[in-house]
MOPAC internal coordinates of N, CA, C and O (Angstrom, degrees):
PM7 1SCF
backbone

  N    0.0000 0     0.00 0     0.00 0    0    0    0
  C    1.4461 1     0.00 0     0.00 0    1    0    0
  C    1.5257 1   112.00 1     0.00 0    2    1    0
  O    1.2310 1   120.21 1   166.06 1    3    2    1
  N    1.3229 1   117.21 1   -13.94 1    3    2    1
  C    1.4589 1   119.73 1   178.67 1    5    3    2
  C    1.5149 1   112.25 1   -67.54 1    6    5    3
  O    1.2310 1   119.59 1   163.88 1    7    6    5
  N    1.3221 1   118.39 1   -16.12 1    7    6    5
  C    1.4593 1   121.65 1  -179.73 1    9    7    6
  C    1.5178 1   111.99 1   -79.55 1   10    9    7
  O    1.2310 1   119.58 1   169.89 1   11   10    9
  N    1.3240 1   118.41 1   -10.11 1   11   10    9
  C    1.4541 1   121.23 1   179.09 1   13   11   10
  C    1.5178 1   109.51 1   -70.73 1   14   13   11
  O    1.2310 1   120.97 1   -43.72 1   15   14   13
  N    1.3260 1   115.75 1   136.28 1   15   14   13
  C    1.4553 1   121.61 1  -177.35 1   17   15   14
  C    1.5144 1   109.07 1  -110.65 1   18   17   15
  O    1.2310 1   120.81 1   -51.87 1   19   18   17
  N    1.3403 1   116.07 1   128.13 1   19   18   17
  C    1.4623 1   120.54 1   175.22 1   21   19   18
  C    1.5160 1   108.06 1   -78.60 1   22   21   19
  O    1.2310 1   121.17 1   -32.15 1   23   22   21
  N    1.3257 1   115.37 1   147.85 1   23   22   21
  C    1.4525 1   118.92 1   178.79 1   25   23   22
  C    1.5131 1   110.37 1   -71.23 1   26   25   23
  O    1.2310 1   121.42 1   -23.66 1   27   26   25
  N    1.3084 1   114.90 1   156.34 1   27   26   25
  C    1.4574 1   121.31 1   175.99 1   29   27   26
  C    1.5167 1   107.29 1   -86.97 1   30   29   27
  O    1.2310 1   120.33 1   -82.04 1   31   30   29
  N    1.3320 1   116.98 1    97.96 1   31   30   29
  C    1.4597 1   120.11 1  -175.91 1   33   31   30
  C    1.5215 1   112.13 1   -66.33 1   34   33   31
  O    1.2310 1   119.47 1   159.96 1   35   34   33
  N    1.3268 1   118.62 1   -20.04 1   35   34   33
  C    1.4598 1   120.71 1   177.74 1   37   35   34
  C    1.5283 1   111.64 1   -78.58 1   38   37   35
  O    1.2310 1   120.36 1   167.41 1   39   38   37
  N    1.3307 1   116.92 1   -12.59 1   39   38   37
  C    1.4672 1   121.64 1  -178.35 1   41   39   38
  C    1.5251 1   110.66 1  -119.06 1   42   41   39
  O    1.2310 1   120.19 1  -144.35 1   43   42   41
  N    1.3260 1   117.23 1    35.65 1   43   42   41
  C    1.4558 1   120.80 1   175.62 1   45   43   42
  C    1.5140 1   114.36 1    70.29 1   46   45   43
  O    1.2310 1   119.51 1  -160.89 1   47   46   45
  N    1.3207 1   118.54 1    19.11 1   47   46   45
  C    1.4607 1   120.45 1   174.93 1   49   47   46
  C    1.5034 1   115.51 1    91.04 1   50   49   47
  O    1.2310 1   119.46 1  -169.19 1   51   50   49
  N    1.3097 1   118.63 1    10.81 1   51   50   49
  C    1.4609 1   120.53 1  -177.17 1   53   51   50
  C    1.5199 1   111.27 1   -71.54 1   54   53   51
  O    1.2310 1   120.67 1   -40.21 1   55   54   53
  N    1.3325 1   116.33 1   139.79 1   55   54   53
  C    1.4495 1   121.39 1   171.65 1   57   55   54
  C    1.5095 1   117.02 1    94.32 1   58   57   55
  O    1.2310 1   119.19 1   174.36 1   59   58   57
  N    1.3209 1   119.15 1    -5.64 1   59   58   57
  C    1.4575 1   120.98 1  -179.56 1   61   59   58
  C    1.5160 1   112.12 1   -74.84 1   62   61   59
  O    1.2310 1   120.77 1   -27.33 1   63   62   61
  N    1.3277 1   116.13 1   152.67 1   63   62   61
  C    1.4656 1   121.01 1   176.62 1   65   63   62
  C    1.5211 1   109.89 1   -63.44 1   66   65   63
  O    1.2310 1   120.86 1   -40.86 1   67   66   65
  N    1.3025 1   115.96 1   139.14 1   67   66   65
  C    1.4560 1   123.51 1  -178.94 1   69   67   66
  C    1.5290 1   109.83 1   -83.15 1   70   69   67
  O    1.2310 1   120.19 1   -39.93 1   71   70   69
  N    1.3318 1   117.25 1   140.07 1   71   70   69
  C    1.4655 1   122.82 1  -179.99 1   73   71   70
  C    1.5282 1   111.58 1   -55.03 1   74   73   71
  O    1.2310 1   120.13 1   129.45 1   75   74   73
  N    1.3255 1   117.36 1   -50.55 1   75   74   73
  C    1.4719 1   120.76 1  -177.31 1   77   75   74
  C    1.5224 1   111.62 1   -63.11 1   78   77   75
  O    1.2310 1   120.25 1   140.11 1   79   78   77
  N    1.3291 1   117.13 1   -39.89 1   79   78   77
  C    1.4659 1   120.40 1   177.65 1   81   79   78
  C    1.5261 1   111.08 1   -64.99 1   82   81   79
  O    1.2310 1   120.44 1   141.73 1   83   82   81
  N    1.3260 1   116.76 1   -38.27 1   83   82   81
  C    1.4682 1   120.96 1   178.85 1   85   83   82
  C    1.5238 1   111.16 1   -63.43 1   86   85   83
  O    1.2310 1   120.18 1   137.62 1   87   86   85
  N    1.3364 1   117.25 1   -42.38 1   87   86   85
  C    1.4706 1   121.82 1   178.73 1   89   87   86
  C    1.5283 1   109.49 1   -65.18 1   90   89   87
  O    1.2310 1   120.84 1   137.31 1   91   90   89
  N    1.3244 1   116.00 1   -42.69 1   91   90   89
  C    1.4689 1   120.24 1   179.06 1   93   91   90
  C    1.5315 1   111.09 1   -60.46 1   94   93   91
  O    1.2310 1   120.72 1   138.70 1   95   94   93
  N    1.3165 1   116.23 1   -41.30 1   95   94   93
  C    1.4621 1   120.89 1  -175.94 1   97   95   94
  C    1.5306 1   113.15 1   -78.85 1   98   97   95
  O    1.2310 1   119.85 1   140.22 1   99   98   97
  N    1.3403 1   117.90 1   -39.78 1   99   98   97
  C    1.4655 1   121.47 1  -172.33 1  101   99   98
  C    1.5266 1   114.05 1  -107.68 1  102  101   99
  O    1.2310 1   120.16 1   174.83 1  103  102  101
  N    1.3324 1   117.29 1    -5.17 1  103  102  101
  C    1.4608 1   120.25 1   178.15 1  105  103  102
  C    1.5186 1   113.15 1    91.21 1  106  105  103
  O    1.2310 1   121.69 1    -3.47 1  107  106  105
  N    1.3240 1   114.38 1   176.53 1  107  106  105
  C    1.4581 1   121.17 1  -178.83 1  109  107  106
  C    1.5288 1   108.85 1   -69.57 1  110  109  107
  O    1.2310 1   120.23 1   -49.39 1  111  110  109
  N    1.3376 1   117.16 1   130.61 1  111  110  109
  C    1.4650 1   119.84 1  -178.19 1  113  111  110
  C    1.5309 1   111.94 1   -72.19 1  114  113  111
  O    1.2310 1   121.13 1   -16.96 1  115  114  113
  N    1.3282 1   115.44 1   163.04 1  115  114  113
  C    1.4608 1   120.91 1   177.18 1  117  115  114
  C    1.5234 1   111.64 1   -73.37 1  118  117  115
  O    1.2310 1   120.34 1   152.12 1  119  118  117
  N    1.3247 1   116.95 1   -27.88 1  119  118  117
  C    1.4612 1   120.27 1   174.86 1  121  119  118
  C    1.5212 1   109.29 1  -148.94 1  122  121  119
  O    1.2310 1   121.65 1   -26.11 1  123  122  121
  N    1.3248 1   114.45 1   153.89 1  123  122  121
  C    1.4636 1   121.11 1   178.79 1  125  123  122
  C    1.5200 1   108.12 1  -145.31 1  126  125  123
  O    1.2310 1   120.75 1   -47.34 1  127  126  125
  N    1.3267 1   116.17 1   132.66 1  127  126  125
  C    1.4571 1   121.60 1  -179.02 1  129  127  126
  C    1.5187 1   109.06 1  -130.10 1  130  129  127
  O    1.2310 1   120.75 1   -48.37 1  131  130  129
  N    1.3224 1   116.17 1   131.63 1  131  130  129
  C    1.4584 1   122.14 1   174.17 1  133  131  130
  C    1.5249 1   107.62 1  -107.53 1  134  133  131
  O    1.2310 1   120.52 1   -41.60 1  135  134  133
  N    1.3226 1   116.62 1   138.40 1  135  134  133
  C    1.4607 1   119.71 1   178.53 1  137  135  134
  C    1.5211 1   109.59 1  -152.91 1  138  137  135
  O    1.2310 1   121.76 1   -11.58 1  139  138  137
  N    1.3116 1   114.24 1   168.42 1  139  138  137
  C    1.4629 1   120.78 1   175.61 1  141  139  138
  C    1.5184 1   106.67 1  -122.29 1  142  141  139
  O    1.2310 1   121.24 1   -47.99 1  143  142  141
  N    1.3216 1   115.23 1   132.01 1  143  142  141
  C    1.4556 1   121.36 1  -179.94 1  145  143  142
  C    1.5204 1   106.94 1  -127.76 1  146  145  143
  O    1.2310 1   120.87 1   -79.34 1  147  146  145
  N    1.3096 1   115.94 1   100.66 1  147  146  145
  C    1.4588 1   119.86 1  -174.57 1  149  147  146
  C    1.5161 1   109.43 1    65.69 1  150  149  147
  O    1.2310 1   120.44 1    59.20 1  151  150  149
  N    1.3235 1   116.77 1  -120.80 1  151  150  149
  C    1.4648 1   122.76 1   179.27 1  153  151  150
  C    1.5228 1   112.77 1   -92.74 1  154  153  151
  O    1.2310 1   119.87 1  -174.78 1  155  154  153
  N    1.3204 1   117.86 1     5.22 1  155  154  153
  C    1.4585 1   121.38 1  -172.01 1  157  155  154
  C    1.5164 1   112.60 1  -108.33 1  158  157  155
  O    1.2310 1   121.21 1   -44.57 1  159  158  157
  N    1.3257 1   115.28 1   135.43 1  159  158  157
  C    1.4604 1   121.53 1   173.96 1  161  159  158
  C    1.5280 1   106.92 1   -96.62 1  162  161  159
  O    1.2310 1   120.98 1   -60.10 1  163  162  161
  N    1.3255 1   115.72 1   119.90 1  163  162  161
  C    1.4629 1   123.15 1  -172.47 1  165  163  162
  C    1.5239 1   110.18 1  -111.90 1  166  165  163
  O    1.2310 1   120.79 1   -38.34 1  167  166  165
  N    1.3137 1   116.10 1   141.66 1  167  166  165
  C    1.4626 1   122.65 1   173.79 1  169  167  166
  C    1.5247 1   106.22 1  -128.59 1  170  169  167
  O    1.2310 1   120.59 1   -58.54 1  171  170  169
  N    1.3450 1   116.48 1   121.46 1  171  170  169
  C    1.4709 1   121.16 1  -179.05 1  173  171  170
  C    1.5204 1   108.33 1  -120.08 1  174  173  171
  O    1.2310 1   120.74 1   -51.12 1  175  174  173
  N    1.3334 1   116.18 1   128.88 1  175  174  173
  C    1.4651 1   120.44 1   179.08 1  177  175  174
  C    1.5251 1   109.30 1  -124.24 1  178  177  175
  O    1.2310 1   121.37 1   -26.87 1  179  178  177
  N    1.3369 1   114.99 1   153.13 1  179  178  177
  C    1.4663 1   120.02 1  -179.34 1  181  179  178
  C    1.5189 1   110.11 1  -135.48 1  182  181  179
  O    1.2310 1   121.55 1   -41.79 1  183  182  181
  N    1.3089 1   114.64 1   138.21 1  183  182  181
  C    1.4661 1   123.15 1   171.86 1  185  183  182
  C    1.5240 1   106.29 1  -113.36 1  186  185  183
  O    1.2310 1   120.44 1   -54.04 1  187  186  185
  N    1.3245 1   116.76 1   125.96 1  187  186  185
  C    1.4602 1   121.80 1  -176.58 1  189  187  186
  C    1.5139 1   110.94 1  -124.61 1  190  189  187
  O    1.2310 1   120.95 1   -36.36 1  191  190  189
  N    1.3075 1   115.78 1   143.64 1  191  190  189
  C    1.4549 1   122.52 1   172.35 1  193  191  190
  C    1.5230 1   105.82 1  -135.77 1  194  193  191
  O    1.2310 1   120.96 1   -77.65 1  195  194  193
  N    1.3290 1   115.76 1   102.35 1  195  194  193
  C    1.4579 1   120.73 1  -175.78 1  197  195  194
  C    1.5155 1   110.59 1   -97.74 1  198  197  195
  O    1.2310 1   120.66 1   -37.39 1  199  198  197
  N    1.2915 1   116.35 1   142.61 1  199  198  197
  C    1.4565 1   121.94 1  -178.99 1  201  199  198
  C    1.5076 1   109.60 1   161.49 1  202  201  199
  O    1.2310 1   120.62 1    23.86 1  203  202  201
  N    1.3372 1   116.41 1  -156.14 1  203  202  201
  C    1.4615 1   121.10 1  -179.05 1  205  203  202
  C    1.5311 1   110.92 1   -56.96 1  206  205  203
  O    1.2310 1   120.33 1   134.79 1  207  206  205
  N    1.3153 1   116.98 1   -45.21 1  207  206  205
  C    1.4624 1   121.93 1   176.57 1  209  207  206
  C    1.5233 1   108.31 1  -116.00 1  210  209  207
  O    1.2310 1   120.61 1   -98.11 1  211  210  209
  N    1.3147 1   116.43 1    81.89 1  211  210  209
  C    1.4624 1   121.49 1  -177.36 1  213  211  210
  C    1.5230 1   110.94 1   -66.19 1  214  213  211
  O    1.2310 1   121.76 1   -32.48 1  215  214  213
  N    1.3334 1   114.24 1   147.52 1  215  214  213
  C    1.4606 1   121.78 1   179.03 1  217  215  214
  C    1.5205 1   108.07 1  -136.36 1  218  217  215
  O    1.2310 1   120.86 1   -30.58 1  219  218  217
  N    1.3199 1   115.96 1   149.42 1  219  218  217
  C    1.4560 1   120.90 1   176.82 1  221  219  218
  C    1.5228 1   109.64 1  -149.33 1  222  221  219
  O    1.2310 1   121.49 1   -36.82 1  223  222  221
  N    1.3218 1   114.75 1   143.18 1  223  222  221
  C    1.4618 1   121.98 1   173.39 1  225  223  222
  C    1.5180 1   106.47 1  -132.88 1  226  225  223
  O    1.2310 1   120.54 1   -52.82 1  227  226  225
  N    1.3266 1   116.58 1   127.18 1  227  226  225
  C    1.4592 1   121.83 1   178.85 1  229  227  226
  C    1.5253 1   107.33 1  -121.04 1  230  229  227
  O    1.2310 1   121.09 1   -53.50 1  231  230  229
  N    1.3277 1   115.52 1   126.50 1  231  230  229
  C    1.4648 1   122.13 1  -177.95 1  233  231  230
  C    1.5192 1   109.25 1  -118.33 1  234  233  231
  O    1.2310 1   120.34 1   -43.96 1  235  234  233
  N    1.3182 1   116.96 1   136.04 1  235  234  233
  C    1.4593 1   122.08 1   179.62 1  237  235  234
  C    1.5245 1   108.84 1  -119.65 1  238  237  235
  O    1.2310 1   121.26 1   -51.58 1  239  238  237
  N    1.3248 1   115.19 1   128.42 1  239  238  237
  C    1.4629 1   122.70 1  -178.80 1  241  239  238
  C    1.5275 1   108.98 1  -120.12 1  242  241  239
  O    1.2310 1   120.33 1   -30.78 1  243  242  241
  N    1.3295 1   116.97 1   149.22 1  243  242  241
  C    1.4609 1   122.55 1   176.24 1  245  243  242
  C    1.5189 1   108.76 1  -124.13 1  246  245  243
  O    1.2310 1   121.51 1   -41.96 1  247  246  245
  N    1.3331 1   114.72 1   138.04 1  247  246  245
  C    1.4668 1   120.65 1  -179.92 1  249  247  246
  C    1.5289 1   110.03 1   -71.23 1  250  249  247
  O    1.2310 1   121.33 1   -48.26 1  251  250  249
  N    1.3246 1   115.06 1   131.74 1  251  250  249
  C    1.4563 1   122.52 1  -178.63 1  253  251  250
  C    1.5286 1   110.71 1   -97.10 1  254  253  251
  O    1.2310 1   120.70 1    -5.92 1  255  254  253
  N    1.3221 1   116.26 1   174.08 1  255  254  253
  C    1.4620 1   121.48 1   178.50 1  257  255  254
  C    1.5205 1   112.12 1   -59.45 1  258  257  255
  O    1.2310 1   120.13 1   149.89 1  259  258  257
  N    1.3417 1   117.35 1   -30.11 1  259  258  257
  C    1.4687 1   121.09 1   179.65 1  261  259  258
  C    1.5321 1   111.82 1   -85.87 1  262  261  259
  O    1.2310 1   120.19 1  -168.94 1  263  262  261
  N    1.3270 1   117.25 1    11.06 1  263  262  261
  C    1.4685 1   126.03 1   176.05 1  265  263  262
  C    1.5331 1   113.48 1    75.12 1  266  265  263
  O    1.2310 1   119.35 1  -177.25 1  267  266  265
  N    1.3114 1   118.85 1     2.75 1  267  266  265
  C    1.4655 1   122.07 1   175.50 1  269  267  266
  C    1.5270 1   108.92 1   -84.32 1  270  269  267
  O    1.2310 1   121.06 1   -28.93 1  271  270  269
  N    1.3231 1   115.59 1   151.07 1  271  270  269
  C    1.4597 1   121.14 1   173.46 1  273  271  270
  C    1.5257 1   107.73 1   -99.81 1  274  273  271
  O    1.2310 1   120.50 1   -56.89 1  275  274  273
  N    1.3461 1   116.64 1   123.11 1  275  274  273
  C    1.4601 1   121.42 1   179.76 1  277  275  274
  C    1.5230 1   110.24 1  -115.03 1  278  277  275
  O    1.2310 1   121.11 1   -35.13 1  279  278  277
  N    1.3246 1   115.47 1   144.87 1  279  278  277
  C    1.4574 1   122.77 1  -177.92 1  281  279  278
  C    1.5219 1   111.26 1   -66.27 1  282  281  279
  O    1.2310 1   120.87 1   -52.22 1  283  282  281
  N    1.3397 1   115.94 1   127.78 1  283  282  281
  C    1.4633 1   119.79 1   176.38 1  285  283  282
  C    1.5241 1   112.26 1  -119.47 1  286  285  283
  O    1.2310 1   120.16 1   164.37 1  287  286  285
  N    1.3329 1   117.30 1   -15.63 1  287  286  285
  C    1.4658 1   119.55 1  -177.64 1  289  287  286
  C    1.5162 1   109.45 1  -154.02 1  290  289  287
  O    1.2310 1   120.73 1   -42.33 1  291  290  289
  N    1.3229 1   116.22 1   137.67 1  291  290  289
  C    1.4636 1   119.37 1   173.58 1  293  291  290
  C    1.5199 1   108.84 1  -135.87 1  294  293  291
  O    1.2310 1   121.42 1   -37.81 1  295  294  293
  N    1.3145 1   114.88 1   142.19 1  295  294  293
  C    1.4583 1   121.95 1   179.95 1  297  295  294
  C    1.5130 1   107.76 1  -135.12 1  298  297  295
  O    1.2310 1   120.45 1   -44.61 1  299  298  297
  N    1.3179 1   116.75 1   135.39 1  299  298  297
  C    1.4631 1   119.85 1   177.00 1  301  299  298
  C    1.5170 1   109.31 1  -139.00 1  302  301  299
  O    1.2310 1   121.71 1   -29.08 1  303  302  301
  N    1.3100 1   114.34 1   150.92 1  303  302  301
  C    1.4583 1   120.86 1   176.29 1  305  303  302
  C    1.5223 1   108.27 1  -143.21 1  306  305  303
  O    1.2310 1   120.81 1   -42.24 1  307  306  305
  N    1.3160 1   116.06 1   137.76 1  307  306  305
  C    1.4536 1   120.83 1   177.83 1  309  307  306
  C    1.5104 1   115.09 1    90.35 1  310  309  307
  O    1.2310 1   119.59 1   175.09 1  311  310  309
  N    1.3201 1   118.39 1    -4.91 1  311  310  309
  C    1.4583 1   121.19 1   177.46 1  313  311  310
  C    1.5210 1   108.43 1   -84.41 1  314  313  311
  O    1.2310 1   120.53 1   -40.44 1  315  314  313
  N    1.3112 1   116.59 1   139.56 1  315  314  313
  C    1.4668 1   120.86 1  -176.33 1  317  315  314
  C    1.5255 1   112.79 1   -55.88 1  318  317  315
  O    1.2310 1   120.39 1   130.84 1  319  318  317
  N    1.3327 1   116.85 1   -49.16 1  319  318  317
  C    1.4620 1   119.43 1  -174.07 1  321  319  318
  C    1.5235 1   113.23 1   -82.85 1  322  321  319
  O    1.2310 1   120.04 1   165.58 1  323  322  321
  N    1.3326 1   117.52 1   -14.42 1  323  322  321
  C    1.4601 1   120.34 1  -175.23 1  325  323  322
  C    1.5216 1   111.82 1  -133.00 1  326  325  323
  O    1.2310 1   119.44 1  -141.61 1  327  326  325
  N    1.2947 1   118.67 1    38.39 1  327  326  325
  C    1.4563 1   121.67 1  -176.55 1  329  327  326
  C    1.5246 1   111.06 1   -54.35 1  330  329  327
  O    1.2310 1   120.79 1   -63.17 1  331  330  329
  N    1.3361 1   116.09 1   116.83 1  331  330  329
  C    1.4515 1   120.86 1   177.82 1  333  331  330
  C    1.5130 1   114.19 1    66.29 1  334  333  331
  O    1.2310 1   119.84 1  -151.02 1  335  334  333
  N    1.3057 1   117.91 1    28.98 1  335  334  333
  C    1.4651 1   121.84 1  -175.67 1  337  335  334
  C    1.5246 1   111.07 1   -81.17 1  338  337  335
  O    1.2310 1   120.92 1   -52.00 1  339  338  337
  N    1.3121 1   115.85 1   128.00 1  339  338  337
  C    1.4559 1   122.90 1   174.62 1  341  339  338
  C    1.5177 1   105.93 1  -127.28 1  342  341  339
  O    1.2310 1   120.53 1   -59.18 1  343  342  341
  N    1.3216 1   116.59 1   120.82 1  343  342  341
  C    1.4629 1   119.84 1  -175.92 1  345  343  342
  C    1.5201 1   112.68 1   -65.86 1  346  345  343
  O    1.2310 1   119.95 1   157.05 1  347  346  345
  N    1.3256 1   117.71 1   -22.95 1  347  346  345
  C    1.4506 1   120.64 1   177.28 1  349  347  346
  C    1.5150 1   114.76 1    76.62 1  350  349  347
  O    1.2310 1   119.46 1  -179.04 1  351  350  349
  N    1.3128 1   118.63 1     0.96 1  351  350  349
  C    1.4600 1   121.40 1   179.89 1  353  351  350
  C    1.5224 1   109.21 1   -77.84 1  354  353  351
  O    1.2310 1   120.37 1   -45.58 1  355  354  353
  N    1.2878 1   116.90 1   134.42 1  355  354  353
  C    1.4572 1   121.76 1   178.04 1  357  355  354
  C    1.5257 1   108.87 1  -122.97 1  358  357  355
  O    1.2310 1   120.36 1   -15.90 1  359  358  357
  N    1.2971 1   116.92 1   164.10 1  359  358  357
  C    1.4661 1   122.04 1  -176.37 1  361  359  358
  C    1.5248 1   110.06 1   -64.49 1  362  361  359
  O    1.2310 1   121.22 1   -47.35 1  363  362  361
  N    1.3196 1   115.27 1   132.65 1  363  362  361
  C    1.4524 1   122.20 1   176.92 1  365  363  362
  C    1.5269 1   108.75 1  -104.28 1  366  365  363
  O    1.2310 1   120.05 1   -21.77 1  367  366  365
  N    1.3086 1   117.51 1   158.23 1  367  366  365
  C    1.4585 1   121.24 1  -177.49 1  369  367  366
  C    1.5203 1   114.44 1   -76.95 1  370  369  367
  O    1.2310 1   119.04 1   176.43 1  371  370  369
  N    1.3341 1   119.43 1    -3.57 1  371  370  369
  C    1.4607 1   121.70 1   178.97 1  373  371  370
  C    1.5189 1   112.37 1   -76.26 1  374  373  371
  O    1.2310 1   119.80 1   166.74 1  375  374  373
  N    1.3176 1   117.99 1   -13.26 1  375  374  373
  C    1.4581 1   122.22 1  -175.25 1  377  375  374
  C    1.5185 1   108.36 1   -93.13 1  378  377  375
  O    1.2310 1   119.92 1   -51.16 1  379  378  377
  N    1.3103 1   117.77 1   128.84 1  379  378  377
  C    1.4564 1   122.42 1  -179.14 1  381  379  378
  C    1.5154 1   110.55 1  -109.80 1  382  381  379
  O    1.2310 1   120.55 1   -38.35 1  383  382  381
  N    1.3175 1   116.56 1   141.65 1  383  382  381
  C    1.4617 1   122.39 1   175.33 1  385  383  382
  C    1.5179 1   108.11 1  -110.94 1  386  385  383
  O    1.2310 1   121.34 1     0.08 1  387  386  385
  N    1.3248 1   115.05 1  -179.92 1  387  386  385
  C    1.4684 1   122.64 1   176.89 1  389  387  386
  C    1.5151 1   112.62 1    61.30 1  390  389  387
  O    1.2310 1   120.40 1  -146.50 1  391  390  389
  N    1.3199 1   116.85 1    33.50 1  391  390  389
  C    1.4716 1   120.11 1   177.54 1  393  391  390
  C    1.4952 1   109.85 1  -100.74 1  394  393  391
  O    1.2310 1   120.10 1   180.00 1  395  394  393

């Protein structure tokens, strides 16, 4: 999951990992939620591995003007290289939904 790239919210969302590419690379998530937050269409997916050493990765994508969903936030817990990692990226007003 470290290969996922967050979009550059200061540059209109360019460069973020695409939702469809992420699913193709990492497989079908354990959960997926679609929501609308103000003017933004949000897609949040989670990969979970429960057990003695539980792991979770939560990815948040926002719909762009070109109708693609690009990664804006990733959170993971229990992964060796990213223990408790929160990217800290939040939705910026430059991203438009409903296009």
